[in-house]
Short mmCIF file of the C-alpha atoms (twelve columns), coordinates in Angstrom:
data_MODEL
# 
_entry.id   MODEL 
# 
loop_
_atom_site.group_PDB 
_atom_site.id 
_atom_site.type_symbol 
_atom_site.label_atom_id 
_atom_site.label_alt_id 
_atom_site.label_comp_id 
_atom_site.label_asym_id 
_atom_site.label_seq_id 
_atom_site.Cartn_x 
_atom_site.Cartn_y 
_atom_site.Cartn_z 
_atom_site.pdbx_PDB_model_num 
ATOM 1   C CA . MET A 1   39.639  6.326   -35.452 1 
ATOM 2   C CA . ARG A 2   43.349  6.503   -36.285 1 
ATOM 3   C CA . SER A 3   43.298  3.001   -37.769 1 
ATOM 4   C CA . ILE A 4   40.312  3.946   -39.956 1 
ATOM 5   C CA . ILE A 5   42.218  6.962   -41.345 1 
ATOM 6   C CA . ILE A 6   45.281  4.824   -42.063 1 
ATOM 7   C CA . GLY A 7   43.139  2.315   -43.966 1 
ATOM 8   C CA . ILE A 8   41.550  5.045   -46.066 1 
ATOM 9   C CA . VAL A 9   44.903  6.649   -46.881 1 
ATOM 10  C CA . ILE A 10  46.556  3.391   -47.866 1 
ATOM 11  C CA . GLY A 11  43.555  2.495   -50.049 1 
ATOM 12  C CA . CYS A 12  43.793  5.828   -51.821 1 
ATOM 13  C CA . VAL A 13  47.545  5.435   -52.289 1 
ATOM 14  C CA . ILE A 14  47.171  2.005   -53.854 1 
ATOM 15  C CA . GLY A 15  44.455  3.327   -56.166 1 
ATOM 16  C CA . VAL A 16  46.581  6.252   -57.277 1 
ATOM 17  C CA . MET A 17  49.609  4.047   -57.891 1 
ATOM 18  C CA . PHE A 18  47.622  1.549   -59.914 1 
ATOM 19  C CA . GLY A 19  46.146  4.305   -62.043 1 
ATOM 20  C CA . ALA A 20  49.481  6.041   -62.561 1 
ATOM 21  C CA . THR A 21  51.648  3.021   -63.242 1 
ATOM 22  C CA . VAL A 22  49.320  0.697   -65.108 1 
ATOM 23  C CA . VAL A 23  46.282  2.436   -66.512 1 
ATOM 24  C CA . ALA A 24  47.865  5.777   -67.544 1 
ATOM 25  C CA . PRO A 25  50.724  4.301   -69.705 1 
ATOM 26  C CA . ARG A 26  48.267  2.100   -71.572 1 
ATOM 27  C CA . LEU A 27  46.009  5.053   -72.246 1 
ATOM 28  C CA . GLU A 28  49.043  7.042   -73.459 1 
ATOM 29  C CA . ASN A 29  50.142  4.341   -75.867 1 
ATOM 30  C CA . ALA A 30  46.666  3.920   -77.222 1 
ATOM 31  C CA . ASP A 31  46.286  7.640   -77.795 1 
ATOM 32  C CA . SER A 32  49.653  7.840   -79.602 1 
ATOM 33  C CA . HIS A 33  48.772  4.977   -81.859 1 
ATOM 34  C CA . LEU A 34  45.513  6.582   -82.904 1 
ATOM 35  C CA . SER A 35  46.874  10.099  -83.483 1 
ATOM 36  C CA . GLY A 36  50.264  9.203   -84.818 1 
ATOM 37  C CA . THR A 37  51.945  11.724  -82.550 1 
ATOM 38  C CA . LYS A 38  54.229  11.163  -79.609 1 
ATOM 39  C CA . LYS A 39  53.270  12.852  -76.336 1 
ATOM 40  C CA . ALA A 40  55.475  13.781  -73.418 1 
ATOM 41  C CA . PRO A 41  55.712  10.988  -70.833 1 
ATOM 42  C CA . ILE A 42  53.492  11.330  -67.750 1 
ATOM 43  C CA . LYS A 43  55.308  11.412  -64.442 1 
ATOM 44  C CA . THR A 44  54.161  8.436   -62.346 1 
ATOM 45  C CA . ALA A 45  54.014  8.202   -58.589 1 
ATOM 46  C CA . THR A 46  56.545  6.038   -56.856 1 
ATOM 47  C CA . ILE A 47  56.263  3.791   -53.801 1 
ATOM 48  C CA . GLY A 48  58.343  6.357   -51.925 1 
ATOM 49  C CA . ASP A 49  55.884  9.113   -52.769 1 
ATOM 50  C CA . ALA A 50  52.992  7.008   -51.516 1 
ATOM 51  C CA . ILE A 51  54.689  6.181   -48.232 1 
ATOM 52  C CA . GLU A 52  55.592  9.832   -47.681 1 
ATOM 53  C CA . GLN A 53  51.988  10.935  -48.252 1 
ATOM 54  C CA . ALA A 54  50.636  8.237   -45.923 1 
ATOM 55  C CA . THR A 55  53.118  9.213   -43.234 1 
ATOM 56  C CA . ARG A 56  52.085  12.859  -43.415 1 
ATOM 57  C CA . ALA A 57  48.381  11.876  -43.137 1 
ATOM 58  C CA . ILE A 58  49.036  9.700   -40.104 1 
ATOM 59  C CA . ALA A 59  51.091  12.361  -38.370 1 
ATOM 60  C CA . ALA A 60  48.385  15.007  -38.861 1 
ATOM 61  C CA . PRO A 61  46.338  15.727  -35.708 1 
ATOM 62  C CA . GLU A 62  43.070  13.766  -35.523 1 
ATOM 63  C CA . THR A 63  39.795  15.673  -35.504 1 
ATOM 64  C CA . PRO A 64  38.430  15.294  -31.957 1 
ATOM 65  C CA . VAL A 65  35.311  13.075  -31.657 1 
ATOM 66  C CA . ALA A 66  32.478  14.216  -29.369 1 
ATOM 67  C CA . MET A 67  31.925  11.704  -26.513 1 
ATOM 68  C CA . PRO A 68  28.736  11.394  -24.417 1 
ATOM 69  C CA . PRO A 69  28.923  13.209  -21.083 1 
ATOM 70  C CA . ALA A 70  29.847  11.101  -18.085 1 
ATOM 71  C CA . SER A 71  26.702  9.875   -16.280 1 
ATOM 72  C CA . ARG A 72  26.048  11.117  -12.783 1 
ATOM 73  C CA . GLN A 73  26.402  8.590   -10.009 1 
ATOM 74  C CA . ARG A 74  23.078  6.807   -9.382  1 
ATOM 75  C CA . SER A 75  21.426  7.598   -6.071  1 
ATOM 76  C CA . VAL A 76  20.248  4.660   -3.972  1 
ATOM 77  C CA . VAL A 77  17.100  4.869   -1.843  1 
ATOM 78  C CA . HIS A 78  17.570  3.457   1.663   1 
ATOM 79  C CA . TRP A 79  14.455  2.800   3.752   1 
ATOM 80  C CA . ARG A 80  13.810  1.168   7.113   1 
ATOM 81  C CA . MET A 81  10.749  -1.056  7.315   1 
ATOM 82  C CA . ALA A 82  9.179   -2.417  10.495  1 
ATOM 83  C CA . SER A 83  7.340   -5.714  10.176  1 
ATOM 84  C CA . ALA A 84  4.498   -7.039  12.305  1 
ATOM 85  C CA . TYR A 85  5.826   -10.559 11.689  1 
ATOM 86  C CA . PRO A 86  9.258   -12.132 12.278  1 
ATOM 87  C CA . ASP A 87  10.944  -13.323 9.104   1 
ATOM 88  C CA . ALA A 88  11.081  -16.910 10.431  1 
ATOM 89  C CA . LEU A 89  7.279   -17.104 10.618  1 
ATOM 90  C CA . PRO A 90  5.866   -19.149 7.712   1 
ATOM 91  C CA . LEU A 91  3.897   -17.246 5.099   1 
ATOM 92  C CA . LEU A 92  3.450   -13.970 7.023   1 
ATOM 93  C CA . GLY A 93  7.131   -13.424 7.801   1 
ATOM 94  C CA . ASN A 94  8.115   -14.541 4.331   1 
ATOM 95  C CA . LEU A 95  5.770   -12.024 2.726   1 
ATOM 96  C CA . ALA A 96  7.287   -9.225  4.789   1 
ATOM 97  C CA . SER A 97  10.938  -10.119 4.194   1 
ATOM 98  C CA . ARG A 98  10.639  -10.746 0.454   1 
ATOM 99  C CA . VAL A 99  9.514   -7.141  -0.137  1 
ATOM 100 C CA . GLY A 100 12.988  -5.761  0.511   1 
ATOM 101 C CA . ARG A 101 14.760  -8.667  -1.147  1 
ATOM 102 C CA . ASN A 102 12.753  -8.464  -4.368  1 
ATOM 103 C CA . LEU A 103 12.780  -4.678  -4.523  1 
ATOM 104 C CA . TRP A 104 16.579  -4.728  -4.369  1 
ATOM 105 C CA . ASN A 105 16.639  -7.152  -7.311  1 
ATOM 106 C CA . VAL A 106 14.011  -5.365  -9.397  1 
ATOM 107 C CA . SER A 107 15.689  -1.984  -8.914  1 
ATOM 108 C CA . ASP A 108 19.134  -3.464  -9.651  1 
ATOM 109 C CA . GLY A 109 20.351  -2.305  -6.265  1 
ATOM 110 C CA . GLY A 110 18.784  1.134   -6.605  1 
ATOM 111 C CA . MET A 111 16.345  0.736   -3.744  1 
ATOM 112 C CA . GLU A 112 16.946  -0.916  -0.402  1 
ATOM 113 C CA . ILE A 113 14.268  -1.594  2.213   1 
ATOM 114 C CA . LYS A 114 15.832  -2.957  5.358   1 
ATOM 115 C CA . PHE A 115 13.590  -5.452  7.155   1 
ATOM 116 C CA . SER A 116 13.241  -5.180  10.930  1 
ATOM 117 C CA . GLY A 117 11.203  -7.685  12.930  1 
ATOM 118 C CA . PRO A 118 8.512   -6.929  15.504  1 
ATOM 119 C CA . GLY A 119 9.712   -4.521  18.174  1 
ATOM 120 C CA . SER A 120 13.162  -3.990  16.642  1 
ATOM 121 C CA . LEU A 121 12.446  -0.431  15.566  1 
ATOM 122 C CA . VAL A 122 9.124   0.317   17.263  1 
ATOM 123 C CA . PRO A 123 6.413   -1.775  18.961  1 
ATOM 124 C CA . VAL A 124 3.919   -3.324  16.546  1 
ATOM 125 C CA . ASN A 125 1.119   -1.145  17.892  1 
ATOM 126 C CA . GLY A 126 3.294   1.930   17.278  1 
ATOM 127 C CA . MET A 127 4.230   1.197   13.661  1 
ATOM 128 C CA . PHE A 128 1.511   3.330   12.099  1 
ATOM 129 C CA . ASP A 129 2.364   6.409   14.151  1 
ATOM 130 C CA . ALA A 130 6.068   5.922   13.440  1 
ATOM 131 C CA . VAL A 131 5.430   5.866   9.682   1 
ATOM 132 C CA . SER A 132 3.045   8.815   9.913   1 
ATOM 133 C CA . SER A 133 5.613   10.961  11.725  1 
ATOM 134 C CA . GLY A 134 8.508   9.873   9.508   1 
ATOM 135 C CA . ALA A 135 10.371  8.208   12.388  1 
ATOM 136 C CA . ILE A 136 10.559  5.147   10.120  1 
ATOM 137 C CA . ASP A 137 10.006  4.994   6.389   1 
ATOM 138 C CA . ALA A 138 7.638   2.043   6.047   1 
ATOM 139 C CA . ALA A 139 5.881   -0.812  7.817   1 
ATOM 140 C CA . PHE A 140 4.316   -4.116  6.785   1 
ATOM 141 C CA . GLY A 141 1.245   -5.763  8.297   1 
ATOM 142 C CA . ALA A 142 -2.470  -6.490  8.061   1 
ATOM 143 C CA . VAL A 143 -4.526  -3.317  7.874   1 
ATOM 144 C CA . ASP A 144 -6.590  -4.101  10.969  1 
ATOM 145 C CA . LEU A 145 -3.431  -3.710  13.096  1 
ATOM 146 C CA . TRP A 146 -3.943  0.065   12.892  1 
ATOM 147 C CA . ALA A 147 -7.742  0.125   12.648  1 
ATOM 148 C CA . GLY A 148 -7.773  2.001   15.949  1 
ATOM 149 C CA . LYS A 149 -6.923  5.086   13.883  1 
ATOM 150 C CA . ALA A 150 -10.117 4.792   11.826  1 
ATOM 151 C CA . ALA A 151 -12.872 2.194   12.131  1 
ATOM 152 C CA . ALA A 152 -13.238 2.009   8.342   1 
ATOM 153 C CA . LEU A 153 -9.737  0.558   8.020   1 
ATOM 154 C CA . ASN A 154 -11.189 -2.741  9.237   1 
ATOM 155 C CA . LEU A 155 -12.905 -3.078  5.861   1 
ATOM 156 C CA . PHE A 156 -9.513  -3.290  4.137   1 
ATOM 157 C CA . ALA A 157 -8.151  -6.158  6.232   1 
ATOM 158 C CA . ALA A 158 -10.816 -8.850  6.430   1 
ATOM 159 C CA . ILE A 159 -14.606 -8.811  6.436   1 
ATOM 160 C CA . PRO A 160 -16.708 -11.418 8.260   1 
ATOM 161 C CA . PHE A 161 -18.643 -13.513 5.748   1 
ATOM 162 C CA . GLY A 162 -17.113 -11.173 3.188   1 
ATOM 163 C CA . PRO A 163 -15.646 -11.478 -0.292  1 
ATOM 164 C CA . GLN A 164 -13.257 -14.194 -1.353  1 
ATOM 165 C CA . SER A 165 -9.857  -13.322 -2.796  1 
ATOM 166 C CA . GLU A 166 -10.811 -12.677 -6.425  1 
ATOM 167 C CA . GLU A 167 -13.808 -10.511 -5.514  1 
ATOM 168 C CA . TYR A 168 -11.865 -8.595  -2.881  1 
ATOM 169 C CA . LEU A 169 -9.040  -7.860  -5.332  1 
ATOM 170 C CA . ALA A 170 -11.504 -6.774  -8.015  1 
ATOM 171 C CA . TRP A 171 -13.055 -4.250  -5.638  1 
ATOM 172 C CA . MET A 172 -9.690  -3.014  -4.362  1 
ATOM 173 C CA . TYR A 173 -8.136  -2.478  -7.797  1 
ATOM 174 C CA . PHE A 174 -11.148 -1.659  -9.971  1 
ATOM 175 C CA . GLY A 175 -14.054 -0.889  -7.629  1 
ATOM 176 C CA . GLY A 176 -12.583 2.087   -5.813  1 
ATOM 177 C CA . GLY A 177 -11.264 0.236   -2.763  1 
ATOM 178 C CA . GLN A 178 -7.632  1.308   -3.045  1 
ATOM 179 C CA . ASP A 179 -8.555  4.951   -3.621  1 
ATOM 180 C CA . ALA A 180 -10.860 4.901   -0.600  1 
ATOM 181 C CA . LEU A 181 -8.124  3.353   1.524   1 
ATOM 182 C CA . ASN A 182 -5.542  5.944   0.552   1 
ATOM 183 C CA . LYS A 183 -8.001  8.751   1.168   1 
ATOM 184 C CA . ILE A 184 -7.995  7.673   4.812   1 
ATOM 185 C CA . TYR A 185 -4.261  6.988   4.873   1 
ATOM 186 C CA . HIS A 186 -3.340  10.343  3.357   1 
ATOM 187 C CA . SER A 187 -5.115  12.178  6.162   1 
ATOM 188 C CA . PHE A 188 -2.441  10.655  8.422   1 
ATOM 189 C CA . ASP A 189 0.452   11.436  6.003   1 
ATOM 190 C CA . VAL A 190 0.671   7.750   5.096   1 
ATOM 191 C CA . HIS A 191 0.494   6.069   1.682   1 
ATOM 192 C CA . GLY A 192 -0.525  2.428   1.338   1 
ATOM 193 C CA . VAL A 193 0.213   -0.247  -1.255  1 
ATOM 194 C CA . LEU A 194 -1.598  -3.585  -1.229  1 
ATOM 195 C CA . CYS A 195 1.340   -5.911  -0.637  1 
ATOM 196 C CA . GLY A 196 0.078   -9.342  0.361   1 
ATOM 197 C CA . MET A 197 -2.955  -11.560 0.606   1 
ATOM 198 C CA . THR A 198 -3.358  -14.694 2.673   1 
ATOM 199 C CA . PRO A 199 -6.041  -17.415 2.596   1 
ATOM 200 C CA . PRO A 200 -8.871  -17.894 5.097   1 
ATOM 201 C CA . LYS A 201 -7.869  -18.055 8.725   1 
ATOM 202 C CA . ALA A 202 -8.913  -20.842 11.001  1 
ATOM 203 C CA . SER A 203 -11.862 -19.822 13.137  1 
ATOM 204 C CA . GLY A 204 -9.854  -20.487 16.276  1 
ATOM 205 C CA . TRP A 205 -8.491  -22.786 18.978  1 
ATOM 206 C CA . PHE A 206 -10.850 -23.956 21.712  1 
ATOM 207 C CA . ARG A 207 -10.623 -26.179 24.744  1 
ATOM 208 C CA . ARG A 208 -13.986 -27.813 24.163  1 
ATOM 209 C CA . GLU A 209 -16.637 -28.548 21.537  1 
ATOM 210 C CA . PHE A 210 -19.797 -26.562 20.763  1 
ATOM 211 C CA . THR A 211 -23.146 -27.627 19.402  1 
ATOM 212 C CA . SER A 212 -25.371 -24.548 19.687  1 
ATOM 213 C CA . PRO A 213 -24.981 -20.756 19.836  1 
ATOM 214 C CA . GLU A 214 -25.901 -20.833 23.528  1 
ATOM 215 C CA . ASP A 215 -22.697 -22.797 24.223  1 
ATOM 216 C CA . LEU A 216 -20.676 -19.722 23.318  1 
ATOM 217 C CA . LYS A 217 -22.007 -17.471 26.044  1 
ATOM 218 C CA . GLY A 218 -19.408 -16.562 28.645  1 
ATOM 219 C CA . LEU A 219 -16.517 -17.917 26.553  1 
ATOM 220 C CA . ARG A 220 -13.298 -15.934 27.122  1 
ATOM 221 C CA . MET A 221 -11.436 -15.493 23.839  1 
ATOM 222 C CA . SER A 222 -8.526  -13.644 22.269  1 
ATOM 223 C CA . SER A 223 -9.836  -12.073 19.076  1 
ATOM 224 C CA . GLN A 224 -9.476  -8.861  17.088  1 
ATOM 225 C CA . GLY A 225 -11.047 -6.711  14.405  1 
ATOM 226 C CA . LEU A 226 -14.625 -6.969  13.270  1 
ATOM 227 C CA . GLY A 227 -14.723 -10.645 14.180  1 
ATOM 228 C CA . ALA A 228 -14.321 -9.781  17.861  1 
ATOM 229 C CA . LEU A 229 -17.389 -7.538  17.670  1 
ATOM 230 C CA . VAL A 230 -19.377 -10.416 16.183  1 
ATOM 231 C CA . TRP A 231 -18.295 -12.800 18.951  1 
ATOM 232 C CA . GLN A 232 -19.416 -10.234 21.495  1 
ATOM 233 C CA . LYS A 233 -22.932 -10.203 20.053  1 
ATOM 234 C CA . LEU A 234 -23.164 -13.914 20.977  1 
ATOM 235 C CA . GLY A 235 -21.990 -13.346 24.542  1 
ATOM 236 C CA . VAL A 236 -18.298 -14.116 24.071  1 
ATOM 237 C CA . LEU A 237 -15.915 -12.066 26.209  1 
ATOM 238 C CA . THR A 238 -13.109 -10.970 23.890  1 
ATOM 239 C CA . GLN A 239 -9.748  -9.344  24.403  1 
ATOM 240 C CA . GLU A 240 -6.948  -8.645  21.941  1 
ATOM 241 C CA . LEU A 241 -3.686  -10.307 22.924  1 
ATOM 242 C CA . GLU A 242 -0.276  -10.397 21.275  1 
ATOM 243 C CA . GLU A 243 0.906   -13.789 20.099  1 
ATOM 244 C CA . GLU A 244 3.300   -14.362 23.019  1 
ATOM 245 C CA . ASP A 245 0.624   -13.350 25.549  1 
ATOM 246 C CA . ILE A 246 -1.898  -15.860 24.221  1 
ATOM 247 C CA . PHE A 247 0.089   -18.809 25.575  1 
ATOM 248 C CA . LEU A 248 0.402   -17.291 29.038  1 
ATOM 249 C CA . ALA A 249 -3.298  -16.480 29.101  1 
ATOM 250 C CA . PHE A 250 -4.156  -20.077 28.189  1 
ATOM 251 C CA . GLU A 251 -1.788  -21.472 30.817  1 
ATOM 252 C CA . ASP A 252 -3.093  -19.111 33.509  1 
ATOM 253 C CA . GLY A 253 -6.706  -19.970 32.678  1 
ATOM 254 C CA . LYS A 254 -7.533  -16.405 31.642  1 
ATOM 255 C CA . ILE A 255 -8.872  -17.418 28.213  1 
ATOM 256 C CA . ASP A 256 -10.662 -20.459 26.829  1 
ATOM 257 C CA . ALA A 257 -10.076 -19.797 23.129  1 
ATOM 258 C CA . ALA A 258 -8.011  -17.793 20.664  1 
ATOM 259 C CA . GLU A 259 -7.852  -17.124 16.963  1 
ATOM 260 C CA . PHE A 260 -4.646  -16.216 15.188  1 
ATOM 261 C CA . SER A 261 -3.913  -17.317 11.628  1 
ATOM 262 C CA . VAL A 262 -3.858  -20.142 9.053   1 
ATOM 263 C CA . PRO A 263 -2.903  -23.725 10.047  1 
ATOM 264 C CA . SER A 264 0.721   -23.491 8.865   1 
ATOM 265 C CA . VAL A 265 1.319   -20.429 11.039  1 
ATOM 266 C CA . ASP A 266 -0.625  -21.781 14.018  1 
ATOM 267 C CA . LEU A 267 1.364   -25.011 13.845  1 
ATOM 268 C CA . LYS A 268 4.660   -23.142 13.846  1 
ATOM 269 C CA . LEU A 269 3.570   -21.154 16.905  1 
ATOM 270 C CA . GLY A 270 2.467   -24.293 18.745  1 
ATOM 271 C CA . PHE A 271 -1.109  -23.406 19.612  1 
ATOM 272 C CA . ASN A 272 -1.895  -27.113 19.580  1 
ATOM 273 C CA . ASP A 273 0.036   -27.341 22.863  1 
ATOM 274 C CA . VAL A 274 -2.560  -25.232 24.701  1 
ATOM 275 C CA . ALA A 275 -5.827  -26.215 22.994  1 
ATOM 276 C CA . SER A 276 -6.935  -29.282 21.052  1 
ATOM 277 C CA . HIS A 277 -10.161 -28.273 19.260  1 
ATOM 278 C CA . TYR A 278 -9.572  -26.450 15.987  1 
ATOM 279 C CA . TYR A 279 -12.635 -24.903 14.304  1 
ATOM 280 C CA . PHE A 280 -13.377 -23.967 10.673  1 
ATOM 281 C CA . PRO A 281 -14.335 -22.154 8.504   1 
ATOM 282 C CA . GLY A 282 -12.675 -18.863 9.344   1 
ATOM 283 C CA . TRP A 283 -15.836 -16.831 8.794   1 
ATOM 284 C CA . GLN A 284 -14.224 -13.806 10.466  1 
ATOM 285 C CA . GLN A 285 -11.431 -13.583 7.869   1 
ATOM 286 C CA . PRO A 286 -12.247 -15.356 4.589   1 
ATOM 287 C CA . VAL A 287 -9.169  -13.615 3.197   1 
ATOM 288 C CA . THR A 288 -6.679  -11.181 4.737   1 
ATOM 289 C CA . LEU A 289 -5.109  -8.169  3.041   1 
ATOM 290 C CA . HIS A 290 -1.654  -6.923  4.020   1 
ATOM 291 C CA . ASN A 291 -0.270  -3.464  3.317   1 
ATOM 292 C CA . LEU A 292 3.073   -1.808  2.893   1 
ATOM 293 C CA . ILE A 293 2.473   1.575   4.484   1 
ATOM 294 C CA . ILE A 294 4.926   4.347   3.611   1 
ATOM 295 C CA . ASN A 295 5.475   7.854   4.931   1 
ATOM 296 C CA . LYS A 296 3.686   10.002  2.340   1 
ATOM 297 C CA . ASP A 297 6.508   12.528  1.937   1 
ATOM 298 C CA . LYS A 298 8.927   9.663   1.288   1 
ATOM 299 C CA . TRP A 299 6.543   8.137   -1.237  1 
ATOM 300 C CA . ASP A 300 5.954   11.442  -3.033  1 
ATOM 301 C CA . SER A 301 9.712   12.045  -3.250  1 
ATOM 302 C CA . LEU A 302 10.261  8.836   -5.231  1 
ATOM 303 C CA . PRO A 303 10.478  9.119   -9.012  1 
ATOM 304 C CA . LYS A 304 7.680   7.376   -10.889 1 
ATOM 305 C CA . SER A 305 10.002  4.552   -11.889 1 
ATOM 306 C CA . ARG A 306 10.735  3.726   -8.234  1 
ATOM 307 C CA . GLN A 307 7.047   3.941   -7.296  1 
ATOM 308 C CA . SER A 308 6.266   1.517   -10.107 1 
ATOM 309 C CA . GLN A 309 8.917   -0.880  -8.834  1 
ATOM 310 C CA . VAL A 310 7.393   -0.848  -5.340  1 
ATOM 311 C CA . GLU A 311 3.933   -1.494  -6.771  1 
ATOM 312 C CA . ALA A 312 5.222   -4.300  -8.998  1 
ATOM 313 C CA . VAL A 313 6.993   -6.056  -6.126  1 
ATOM 314 C CA . CYS A 314 3.920   -5.725  -3.907  1 
ATOM 315 C CA . GLY A 315 1.679   -7.023  -6.687  1 
ATOM 316 C CA . ASP A 316 3.875   -10.092 -6.939  1 
ATOM 317 C CA . ASN A 317 3.644   -10.441 -3.154  1 
ATOM 318 C CA . VAL A 318 -0.145  -10.682 -3.412  1 
ATOM 319 C CA . ARG A 319 0.186   -13.538 -5.901  1 
ATOM 320 C CA . HIS A 320 2.845   -15.253 -3.830  1 
ATOM 321 C CA . GLY A 321 0.859   -15.016 -0.606  1 
ATOM 322 C CA . MET A 322 -2.234  -16.622 -2.049  1 
ATOM 323 C CA . ALA A 323 -0.377  -19.353 -3.937  1 
ATOM 324 C CA . GLU A 324 1.941   -20.303 -1.088  1 
ATOM 325 C CA . GLY A 325 -0.807  -19.969 1.502   1 
ATOM 326 C CA . GLU A 326 -3.179  -22.289 -0.316  1 
ATOM 327 C CA . ALA A 327 -0.454  -24.815 -1.113  1 
ATOM 328 C CA . MET A 328 0.887   -25.336 2.405   1 
ATOM 329 C CA . GLN A 329 -2.239  -25.798 4.547   1 
ATOM 330 C CA . TYR A 330 -2.940  -29.466 3.829   1 
ATOM 331 C CA . GLU A 331 0.431   -30.628 5.159   1 
ATOM 332 C CA . ALA A 332 -0.001  -28.440 8.232   1 
ATOM 333 C CA . LEU A 333 -3.445  -29.888 8.950   1 
ATOM 334 C CA . LYS A 334 -2.120  -33.409 8.487   1 
ATOM 335 C CA . GLU A 335 0.630   -32.756 11.009  1 
ATOM 336 C CA . LEU A 336 -1.762  -31.147 13.478  1 
ATOM 337 C CA . THR A 337 -4.152  -34.098 13.384  1 
ATOM 338 C CA . ALA A 338 -1.191  -36.443 13.867  1 
ATOM 339 C CA . LYS A 339 -0.450  -34.493 17.041  1 
ATOM 340 C CA . GLY A 340 -3.961  -35.183 18.351  1 
ATOM 341 C CA . VAL A 341 -5.763  -32.016 17.269  1 
ATOM 342 C CA . LYS A 342 -9.493  -32.465 16.596  1 
ATOM 343 C CA . VAL A 343 -10.593 -30.501 13.543  1 
ATOM 344 C CA . HIS A 344 -14.244 -29.337 13.475  1 
ATOM 345 C CA . ARG A 345 -16.620 -27.400 11.260  1 
ATOM 346 C CA . TRP A 346 -19.076 -25.065 12.922  1 
ATOM 347 C CA . SER A 347 -22.632 -26.376 12.941  1 
ATOM 348 C CA . THR A 348 -25.162 -24.652 10.682  1 
ATOM 349 C CA . PRO A 349 -27.048 -23.102 13.653  1 
ATOM 350 C CA . ILE A 350 -23.863 -21.534 15.011  1 
ATOM 351 C CA . LEU A 351 -22.751 -20.209 11.599  1 
ATOM 352 C CA . SER A 352 -26.215 -18.744 11.024  1 
ATOM 353 C CA . ALA A 353 -26.139 -17.034 14.414  1 
ATOM 354 C CA . LEU A 354 -22.689 -15.610 13.692  1 
ATOM 355 C CA . GLU A 355 -23.761 -14.286 10.295  1 
ATOM 356 C CA . ALA A 356 -26.843 -12.636 11.804  1 
ATOM 357 C CA . ALA A 357 -24.641 -11.064 14.453  1 
ATOM 358 C CA . TRP A 358 -22.372 -9.703  11.719  1 
ATOM 359 C CA . GLN A 359 -25.304 -7.900  10.108  1 
ATOM 360 C CA . ASP A 360 -25.943 -6.183  13.430  1 
ATOM 361 C CA . VAL A 361 -22.265 -5.240  13.761  1 
ATOM 362 C CA . GLN A 362 -21.998 -3.671  10.307  1 
ATOM 363 C CA . ALA A 363 -25.192 -1.713  10.940  1 
ATOM 364 C CA . ASP A 364 -23.771 -0.426  14.230  1 
ATOM 365 C CA . GLN A 365 -20.481 0.547   12.623  1 
ATOM 366 C CA . SER A 366 -22.183 2.251   9.696   1 
ATOM 367 C CA . THR A 367 -24.315 4.313   12.064  1 
ATOM 368 C CA . ALA A 368 -21.360 5.346   14.202  1 
ATOM 369 C CA . ASP A 369 -18.835 6.188   11.450  1 
ATOM 370 C CA . SER A 370 -19.505 8.002   8.175   1 
ATOM 371 C CA . ASP A 371 -16.367 6.659   6.466   1 
ATOM 372 C CA . PHE A 372 -17.318 3.106   7.403   1 
ATOM 373 C CA . ARG A 373 -20.833 3.664   6.047   1 
ATOM 374 C CA . ARG A 374 -19.602 5.153   2.754   1 
ATOM 375 C CA . ILE A 375 -17.027 2.428   2.114   1 
ATOM 376 C CA . TRP A 376 -19.345 -0.383  3.180   1 
ATOM 377 C CA . ARG A 377 -21.949 0.864   0.687   1 
ATOM 378 C CA . SER A 378 -19.297 0.963   -2.041  1 
ATOM 379 C CA . LEU A 379 -18.341 -2.635  -1.331  1 
ATOM 380 C CA . GLU A 380 -21.965 -3.787  -1.087  1 
ATOM 381 C CA . ASP A 381 -22.842 -2.147  -4.426  1 
ATOM 382 C CA . PHE A 382 -19.842 -3.760  -6.062  1 
ATOM 383 C CA . ARG A 383 -20.681 -7.178  -4.618  1 
ATOM 384 C CA . ARG A 384 -24.298 -6.902  -5.764  1 
ATOM 385 C CA . ASN A 385 -23.160 -6.325  -9.345  1 
ATOM 386 C CA . TYR A 386 -20.393 -8.893  -9.105  1 
ATOM 387 C CA . SER A 387 -22.827 -11.580 -7.935  1 
ATOM 388 C CA . THR A 388 -24.312 -11.819 -11.453 1 
ATOM 389 C CA . TRP A 389 -20.946 -12.798 -12.876 1 
ATOM 390 C CA . ASP A 390 -20.097 -14.958 -9.880  1 
ATOM 391 C CA . GLU A 391 -23.265 -17.062 -10.224 1 
ATOM 392 C CA . LEU A 392 -22.794 -17.539 -13.963 1 
ATOM 393 C CA . SER A 393 -19.093 -18.360 -13.832 1 
ATOM 394 C CA . ARG A 394 -18.947 -20.833 -10.950 1 
ATOM 395 C CA . LEU A 395 -19.467 -24.526 -11.479 1 
ATOM 396 C CA . PRO A 396 -22.034 -26.100 -9.174  1 
ATOM 397 C CA . LYS A 397 -20.613 -28.206 -6.384  1 
ATOM 398 C CA . GLY A 398 -20.040 -31.763 -7.479  1 
ATOM 399 C CA . ALA A 399 -19.812 -30.881 -11.168 1 
ATOM 400 C CA . ASP A 400 -17.064 -32.551 -13.174 1 
# 
């Protein structure tokens, strides 16, 4: 500001001097010539006068300039998140760990979610209660991990013979699915954000082959969710085992089969070491949804900008999960077959029997639970309308 004032003053001084020493005498002479009279000489400014005036202007106190108020120090949100999957696990662990990493980047360091692997903060089967009570801030996993709290939650994880990824997402975001899910969550003081999607699971690992539905009777299998209820309708004896317990159960002869995840994950875990028959398609989970569940008070306390950042990061996680999941299965299958695994597709009679059993299961669940019935009807209505578009938009198999 001071330099600006000096420039203005000096400019004015030069202008005054030029006018006084050059222009004024010429005007005086011209006026005298025209009138014939001699006027008194005009006193002109000197260089000394100009310097004195400039010095006085510079020495004068500057008018204070109003500055913006100092900004308050930005608060940083620190959360602890329990994950159902270790960060070293392909696909599933990566989806969990990238939530915190990407949220830190998107928020420019304004929000930190610290990742903790299975059992580090609380047992996996205790994550939901820990978030509900506020003991931890958030947790990441497939929704069916806490379906014991409400049977209808199974409909937001994976549905036997259910929608594929695009149809499932359409219902969740625009068919009322997400609102219905949070209506259940909020009754437990939990808020949920769809935060990952993974491709169809394998149907499972088996020690022998099957040709008819009757072959399944008496089979002992590790399974979970709605799929386990379907297996039971065909005489399979199911139990839900943690990943590390599946191997011991196989080795001790307590189970004959198990289902867990997609080929890339199953390969990493080494299920091919305990069973050699690998069946597809994964009718029990054509697609799997994963949630970031958050203590509702913690969620409500976030400003809208932070909530939007969480939703944006989770939306990107959905995209990432599907793209990475689809891209990595071929190489995993190639490696599994090189290790001697025999890959099978279920026969048509067995798939038909499983689908019929699923219809019985959903009818049973709808009768027993009003929330399940209401949400299942919502999904069925949406799928009925969606089928018109689906049939028109899909190319027939074999079309170029």
